[in-house]
VEXKOL-594489 format. One line per 8 residues: number of its first residue (from 0); for each residue x, y, z of C-alpha. Coordinates in pm, 1 decimal, decimal comma. Example, Ala and Ser with C-alpha at 12.3 -4.5 7.8 and 13.67 -1.06 7.14 Angstrom:
2
0	1230,0 -450,0 780,0  1367,0 -106,0 714,0
***
This chain:
478
0	20285,2 11070,7 6892,5  20216,3 10938,3 7232,7  19851,4 10929,5 7325,3  19722,8 11084,9 7647,4  19763,4 10850,3 7928,0  20043,5 10655,7 7758,7  20434,4 10682,4 7809,7  20692,2 10620,4 7539,1
8	20948,3 10367,5 7617,5  21199,4 10624,2 7687,0  21000,1 10794,6 7933,9  20923,3 10465,9 8121,4  21296,9 10398,4 8134,2  21364,1 10741,2 8277,7  21105,4 10675,3 8562,2  21250,2 10333,0 8652,3
16	21393,6 10311,4 9000,7  21784,7 10272,6 8991,2  21750,8 9896,4 9097,9  21495,6 9814,7 8824,5  21684,5 10008,4 8551,3  21993,3 9803,3 8634,7  21807,1 9478,4 8654,0  21657,7 9554,3 8319,1
24	21986,7 9625,7 8137,6  22144,3 9304,8 8308,2  21848,3 9087,4 8205,2  21850,8 9224,1 7847,7  22224,8 9155,8 7805,5  22204,8 8818,4 8011,3  21919,6 8708,4 7787,3  22103,3 8781,3 7476,8
32	22411,0 8615,3 7570,6  22224,9 8303,8 7686,8  22050,2 8304,3 7347,4  22372,7 8317,4 7148,3  22517,9 8035,4 7372,4  22220,2 7793,1 7335,8  22082,1 7857,0 6989,9  22353,5 7797,0 6718,4
40	22146,1 7963,3 6442,3  22121,1 8294,4 6656,8  22482,9 8398,7 6531,1  22563,3 8775,1 6492,7  22912,7 8837,1 6326,6  23006,5 9118,7 6097,2  23345,1 9127,5 5936,6  23461,0 9501,3 5926,0
48	23782,4 9610,5 6078,1  23707,6 9974,5 6019,2  23374,6 9928,0 6219,7  23573,7 9764,7 6507,5  23798,3 10072,4 6507,8  23503,7 10301,4 6495,8  23347,4 10122,8 6816,1  23664,8 10156,7 7002,8
56	23702,5 10530,4 6901,3  23342,1 10600,0 7004,0  23366,4 10432,2 7341,6  23717,2 10610,7 7421,2  23560,2 10945,3 7347,4  23257,7 10885,6 7534,6  23449,4 10794,6 7846,2  23666,9 11103,0 7786,7
64	23360,8 11316,6 7772,4  23190,5 11162,1 8091,3  23540,5 11172,5 8272,9  23561,4 11539,4 8190,3  23192,8 11590,9 8326,5  23263,3 11409,8 8650,3  23598,8 11597,0 8671,0  23395,4 11923,2 8680,8
72	23178,3 11783,7 8964,6  23485,7 11664,1 9157,0  23632,4 12013,9 9133,3  23321,1 12151,5 9285,6  23245,4 11884,7 9551,1  23597,2 11751,4 9617,8  23464,8 11395,5 9686,6  23672,8 11078,2 9693,4
80	23432,5 10873,9 9488,5  23412,1 11126,8 9212,0  23787,6 11129,9 9202,2  23805,1 10749,0 9169,0  23523,8 10767,1 8888,3  23735,6 11016,1 8700,5  24041,6 10801,2 8710,5  23850,4 10457,5 8621,4
88	23690,1 10638,6 8309,9  24028,7 10770,9 8223,0  24195,7 10428,5 8216,7  23888,1 10286,4 8020,7  23930,5 10573,0 7761,1  24295,3 10504,7 7741,0  24259,9 10150,5 7681,2  23985,2 10196,3 7426,3
96	24114,1 10484,3 7236,1  24491,2 10490,1 7234,2  24571,0 10099,3 7250,4  24280,9 9951,1 7036,4  24137,1 10207,8 6796,8  24500,4 10284,9 6639,9  24624,2 9918,8 6582,6  24323,9 9834,1 6389,1
104	24489,4 10030,0 6094,9  24789,0 9781,5 6088,7  24588,4 9456,3 6168,7  24886,9 9242,0 6223,6  24957,6 8977,7 6485,5  25236,1 9167,6 6656,7  25038,4 9495,4 6687,8  24721,1 9329,7 6781,2
112	24902,1 9096,7 7056,7  25053,2 9420,0 7198,0  24718,8 9620,2 7179,8  24516,6 9327,4 7300,9  24718,6 9280,3 7641,3  24763,0 9662,3 7704,8  24387,3 9745,6 7644,6  24265,2 9435,1 7838,7
120	24492,2 9509,2 8142,1  24389,3 9878,8 8134,3  24023,5 9790,6 8092,2  24054,8 9537,5 8398,0  24217,0 9811,9 8604,7  23956,2 10059,9 8513,3  23692,6 9812,7 8613,9  23855,8 9762,0 8948,9
128	23879,2 10123,8 9006,8  23511,6 10177,1 8877,1  23401,2 9908,4 9122,2  23591,9 10070,2 9402,4  23447,3 10415,4 9325,1  23094,8 10255,5 9368,3  23166,0 10108,6 9721,1  23421,0 10347,9 9896,8
136	23276,4 10605,3 10139,4  23199,4 10952,2 9972,7  23439,9 11172,8 10178,8  23546,7 11520,6 10126,4  23926,7 11555,0 10023,8  24095,9 11842,0 10213,6  24343,6 11933,7 9914,2  24138,3 11820,2 9609,4
144	24392,1 11971,2 9352,7  24686,4 11791,1 9495,6  24499,6 11481,4 9523,4  24391,9 11499,4 9163,2  24760,6 11561,6 9050,2  24892,4 11266,7 9248,0  24631,7 11030,4 9138,2  24696,0 11136,4 8784,3
152	25054,7 11077,5 8796,3  25007,8 10736,5 8947,9  24778,4 10629,2 8692,1  24989,2 10764,5 8407,5  25297,5 10594,6 8563,8  25098,0 10260,6 8596,4  24988,1 10297,3 8240,7  25341,0 10364,0 8122,2
160	25482,8 10056,0 8324,6  25219,1 9845,2 8151,5  25312,2 9958,1 7798,2  25670,9 9909,4 7865,8  25638,2 9539,8 8034,7  25414,9 9435,8 7746,6  25627,8 9579,0 7484,6  25925,0 9382,1 7626,0
168	25738,0 9056,6 7648,3  25456,0 9074,7 7404,7  25614,6 8815,0 7172,0  25579,2 8555,0 7444,5  25202,6 8641,5 7532,5  24929,0 8428,9 7385,9  24698,5 8616,7 7133,1  24404,4 8394,0 7098,4
176	24244,7 8395,6 6753,1  24427,9 8519,3 6454,1  24334,8 8881,6 6382,5  24286,4 8783,3 6016,5  24081,8 8467,7 6066,9  23867,7 8396,4 5778,2  23559,6 8257,9 5956,5  23442,1 8338,1 6304,0
184	23384,5 8065,9 6537,6  23010,7 7947,2 6550,0  23020,1 7789,3 6903,5  23186,5 7860,3 7232,0  23571,3 7793,6 7188,5  23880,5 7887,4 7350,3  24201,4 7890,7 7129,4  24490,7 7721,5 7277,9
192	24699,1 7951,9 7500,6  24420,1 8204,8 7547,8  24322,8 8100,2 7902,7  24494,7 8404,3 8058,2  24288,2 8639,8 7824,3  23964,9 8452,5 7919,9  24052,4 8467,1 8287,7  24120,2 8852,7 8276,2
200	23784,9 8891,9 8075,4  23588,6 8720,5 8342,4  23781,8 8899,6 8610,8  23668,2 9231,6 8440,9  23306,6 9100,1 8430,4  23315,0 9029,6 8795,7  23436,3 9388,8 8870,6  23181,5 9553,8 8651,0
208	22907,1 9347,4 8805,3  23025,1 9470,5 9162,5  23027,6 9831,6 9024,4  22655,2 9783,1 8908,6  22565,9 9664,9 9242,2  22752,8 9938,3 9416,9  22621,0 10227,1 9194,9  22277,8 10095,1 9223,2
216	22310,0 10093,4 9596,7  22459,4 10454,6 9587,0  22197,1 10585,7 9346,0  21901,9 10461,8 9567,0  22058,2 10589,8 9876,5  22165,5 10943,2 9757,7  21920,6 11011,0 9467,2  22201,0 11070,4 9246,8
224	22076,3 11007,0 8890,2  22418,1 10987,1 8730,7  22501,6 10686,1 8968,5  22190,6 10498,9 8845,9  22320,4 10521,4 8473,4  22671,5 10410,4 8579,9  22499,5 10121,8 8747,0  22295,4 10009,6 8430,0
232	22621,0 10081,6 8204,3  22841,7 9862,0 8434,2  22570,5 9576,2 8397,9  22600,7 9583,0 8021,6  22990,3 9608,2 8040,5  22984,9 9305,0 8263,1  22793,1 9087,3 8014,9  22999,4 9231,0 7727,5
240	23317,9 9094,8 7903,4  23139,9 8745,6 7951,9  23072,9 8744,5 7563,4  23438,9 8837,0 7496,8  23533,0 8541,2 7726,1  23302,5 8301,3 7536,7  23372,3 8437,9 7181,2  23693,5 8642,9 7187,7
248	23587,6 8898,8 6926,1  23798,0 9167,0 7073,0  24075,4 9015,5 6912,3  23956,9 8957,6 6548,5  23828,1 9189,4 6281,0  23486,1 9040,5 6342,3  23208,9 9223,6 6529,4  23020,4 9030,5 6781,2
256	22745,9 9041,0 7042,5  23006,9 9155,2 7310,8  23087,3 9468,7 7085,7  22738,5 9566,9 7062,1  22687,7 9522,2 7443,0  23008,8 9719,0 7523,2  22895,8 10003,7 7293,3  22559,7 10004,1 7441,8
264	22715,7 10026,5 7795,6  22900,2 10352,9 7683,0  22592,8 10491,5 7526,2  22426,2 10464,4 7870,9  22712,0 10658,1 8003,6  22651,2 10927,9 7740,3  22263,5 10935,9 7850,5  22358,0 10957,1 8210,7
272	22605,7 11262,3 8115,6  22336,4 11430,5 7897,8  22080,8 11412,1 8183,1  22346,7 11537,8 8414,6  22415,2 11846,7 8212,3  22053,1 11894,6 8165,9  22017,1 11897,4 8530,6  22316,6 12144,5 8582,7
280	22137,6 12385,6 8339,2  21808,6 12357,3 8531,4  21991,1 12429,4 8850,2  22167,5 12738,0 8686,0  21839,3 12864,6 8542,5  21687,4 12848,9 8897,9  21974,5 13004,7 9066,4  21966,3 13284,9 8809,0
288	21593,6 13334,6 8858,0  21632,7 13340,2 9232,0  21918,4 13585,4 9194,2  21692,9 13815,6 8978,7  21422,9 13805,0 9243,9  21679,0 13887,9 9502,5  21795,2 14184,8 9293,1  21451,9 14318,4 9230,2
296	21363,9 14265,0 9604,3  21682,5 14478,7 9681,7  21580,6 14756,3 9424,8  21237,5 14782,6 9579,3  21355,2 14802,6 9932,2  21634,2 15060,7 9861,4  21407,9 15265,3 9650,2  21033,5 15244,4 9670,1
304	20988,8 15112,2 10025,7  21246,7 15371,3 10163,7  21030,8 15660,0 10007,2  20702,4 15513,1 10112,3  20840,4 15461,4 10466,6  20934,3 15820,7 10472,1  20587,0 15907,6 10342,4  20400,2 15718,6 10614,7
312	20634,7 15840,1 10890,4  20587,1 16199,5 10787,1  20211,5 16135,8 10730,5  20185,5 15999,6 11091,7  20380,5 16316,7 11211,4  20138,6 16533,8 11008,7  19827,1 16384,6 11168,3  19956,3 16443,9 11531,8
320	20124,9 16786,8 11462,7  20033,5 16971,3 11132,6  20281,2 17228,1 11173,2  20575,3 16963,6 11240,4  20672,6 16940,1 10879,3  20672,3 17105,2 10550,2  20413,2 16946,2 10333,5  20638,8 16969,5 10031,1
328	20866,4 16693,3 10180,8  20565,3 16467,6 10146,3  20517,5 16572,2 9795,6  20872,6 16511,4 9698,3  20878,8 16173,5 9860,4  20570,3 16080,5 9681,9  20724,0 16179,8 9363,8  21046,6 15981,4 9432,2
336	20814,6 15678,5 9525,6  20645,8 15720,3 9184,5  20986,7 15724,5 9024,9  21099,5 15423,3 9191,1  20794,6 15222,0 9086,6  20842,8 15320,0 8712,4  21220,1 15220,3 8757,5  21107,5 14883,1 8884,3
344	20858,6 14844,5 8609,4  21145,1 14917,1 8365,2  21368,5 14666,7 8529,6  21105,5 14382,8 8477,8  21024,3 14489,9 8115,6  21367,7 14597,4 7964,8  21623,3 14347,8 7867,3  21928,1 14322,7 8094,1
352	22139,6 14310,4 7787,5  22018,5 14668,0 7667,9  22318,5 14885,3 7572,1  22425,3 15125,2 7847,7  22436,8 15435,8 7629,0  22081,0 15378,3 7495,3  21945,0 15295,9 7832,1  22108,1 15623,5 7980,0
360	21962,9 15829,8 7711,0  21624,1 15683,8 7727,6  21608,9 15733,6 8122,6  21725,6 16106,6 8095,4  21491,9 16187,1 7817,8  21194,4 16030,3 8013,6  21286,2 16236,8 8333,8  21338,5 16570,1 8143,0
368	21032,1 16539,4 7903,2  20806,3 16459,7 8231,5  20957,6 16773,6 8406,7  20957,6 17009,0 8109,8  21326,2 17049,5 8096,8  21593,1 17000,0 7811,6  21894,4 16744,8 7803,3  22205,5 16759,0 7601,9
376	22411,0 16421,6 7553,3  22779,3 16349,2 7504,1  22757,6 15974,0 7543,5  23020,6 15724,9 7409,9  22860,7 15411,0 7248,1  22954,1 15050,7 7285,9  23071,5 15074,2 7666,2  23013,8 14732,6 7802,5
384	22978,8 14696,0 8180,7  22820,4 14426,4 8400,6  22449,5 14435,3 8466,3  22496,2 14531,2 8823,8  22704,4 14837,8 8720,4  22470,2 14937,3 8452,8  22174,5 14944,1 8686,5  22371,8 15125,4 8941,5
392	22474,6 15402,3 8694,1  22114,6 15444,5 8591,1  21984,3 15483,8 8919,2  22266,2 15737,5 8996,5  22190,5 15947,8 8674,0  21813,2 15903,6 8752,0  21866,9 16075,4 9106,6  22104,6 16337,7 8967,7
400	21869,5 16440,3 8688,2  21562,5 16449,5 8914,8  21743,2 16667,1 9170,2  21858,0 16891,9 8905,2  21496,3 16947,1 8771,0  21314,8 16936,3 9092,1  21544,9 17105,0 9352,2  21792,9 17290,2 9111,5
408	21528,7 17425,2 8889,3  21757,5 17371,3 8593,0  21635,3 17436,2 8243,4  21923,0 17247,0 8057,5  22084,8 16924,8 8183,9  22412,9 16798,6 8029,3  22501,3 16420,8 8046,6  22834,4 16296,3 7960,0
416	22943,3 15928,7 7951,3  23274,2 15831,6 7833,9  23534,9 15542,7 7888,6  23889,3 15647,2 7940,7  24091,2 15536,7 8216,8  23768,2 15412,0 8367,7  23385,1 15486,7 8341,7  23316,6 15846,7 8378,6
424	22958,8 15983,1 8427,3  22893,9 16354,7 8461,4  22565,1 16520,8 8511,0  22583,4 16911,0 8501,5  22299,6 17155,5 8521,3  22237,9 17529,8 8481,3  22017,3 17555,1 8823,0  22045,9 17745,6 9122,5
432	22297,1 17508,4 9283,3  22346,8 17490,6 9666,4  22618,1 17512,8 9917,3  22782,7 17171,3 9958,9  22925,6 17243,3 10292,3  22597,7 17358,1 10439,0  22387,2 17100,7 10632,0  22134,4 16936,4 10422,0
440	21779,5 16917,2 10537,5  21545,3 16613,4 10549,7  21556,5 16584,9 10174,2  21910,6 16447,1 10143,2  21829,6 16087,3 10115,7  21902,7 16092,1 9731,8  22270,4 16213,7 9766,3  22340,0 15945,8 10037,4
448	22191,4 15659,8 9794,4  22405,1 15790,0 9513,3  22721,5 15778,2 9736,1  22634,4 15425,0 9863,3  22576,1 15286,3 9511,1  22905,5 15449,7 9396,7  23098,8 15302,7 9688,1  22963,7 14961,0 9612,4
456	23089,8 14982,3 9252,8  23438,1 15064,2 9406,0  23428,1 15411,1 9248,5  23428,9 15777,6 9349,7  23156,2 16037,3 9359,2  23222,6 16416,3 9335,7  22971,3 16678,7 9373,1  23068,7 17028,7 9281,6
464	22812,8 17305,0 9340,7  22776,5 17677,3 9448,0  22467,7 17888,6 9510,7  22349,0 18031,3 9175,3  22624,9 17827,3 8985,1  22450,4 17496,3 8896,6  22560,0 17154,1 9001,4  22781,6 16893,1 8869,7
472	22762,0 16514,5 8985,1  23070,8 16325,2 8861,7  23100,2 15943,9 8896,9  23434,1 15764,4 8807,2  23445,9 15391,3 8815,6  23800,6 15238,1 8766,0
***
């Protein structure tokens, strides 16, 4: 456990600036490479073809995972640099997973000669695109879908061309070390004819270092944490390629320092992807909290605030002209404001995932018990609706039941909820009813809000009533 005032190594690494993080990765890799070069007794080599295949597979899968993550960001931002990163990681993954992991099962000169050249060409191309992605201007693409499809087609066609050309001439290409070499080299040595391979390795090293510098610059300028991890990963990848040039372990069944450095570079990509996903989750949580605050604010504004505003306005009128209003309107408005405050409290304390049928029954029973009425239910279970629809229906039924007990003087209220061609909510009472064509006095705010809520849901509200014959409020949502 880390004591107070101390930081774990991981936490220190997370807090390093982009430049220092890249420099640290480069220093560690460069120091290890130098150590292996000048000290003959510092010799790391482990003979295991399955381990080599495992490393290739892990690197390929990590590259695909990070490419998929950046693809999601590109579809959201449509930025040119994100598209280039996706293509570069795709090329690296293809070179690692398809053309290196599989041939290890055969471990023959012919299969390794083919896979060696294809994977190295794709790795160099991926490094070139990766370096370009770190330096090109980050501009918004007008047609991101078309650009993605076109770029993917070009990359696939280029890969296919490389595969075909190498397949045709691979017997004339140098291999370097025999993949079945019994002992690894203990010193810097280049097999005869392997100079083109070494040259490509050094070219890839230069390109990865250019990418490290470019992503470091971009990370410092934009504050994009993922770019800083790309920079550190590229620094390790660069020194991995230097190791491959000095000790061509990529073409034998021996695992060398270069393999460890390359795997480490991909692990840094994985850490960057994990941190990016964590940042997405934090932003989603913050957005959800902000949306919930906005929703509660709307509920308070549309309900409690409106009723209190009415009470305040009528109170001012009453203070000036005591005979200007009927005091019962103030009492009704105060009761509605109390109902709205209870509803706001319920919204904050009840789970948003509560079933609609249970919430409906609970709401109605609370209202009728407080008013001394009786309710009967015919409610279908298991109806699933969005949270917005659920809250709107509960508010409508709350208003309808309140009107039935307060204004309709009903003794029994029947509530029906069913799901047929659409959601159907029916609130019927045995009260005194009213004339629906007659003008409504100043207490008709509740009917207006019910209509507005139903309209927002894309549904229809029907009110059937007659004097002395009770009232029915029906809401149908397709």
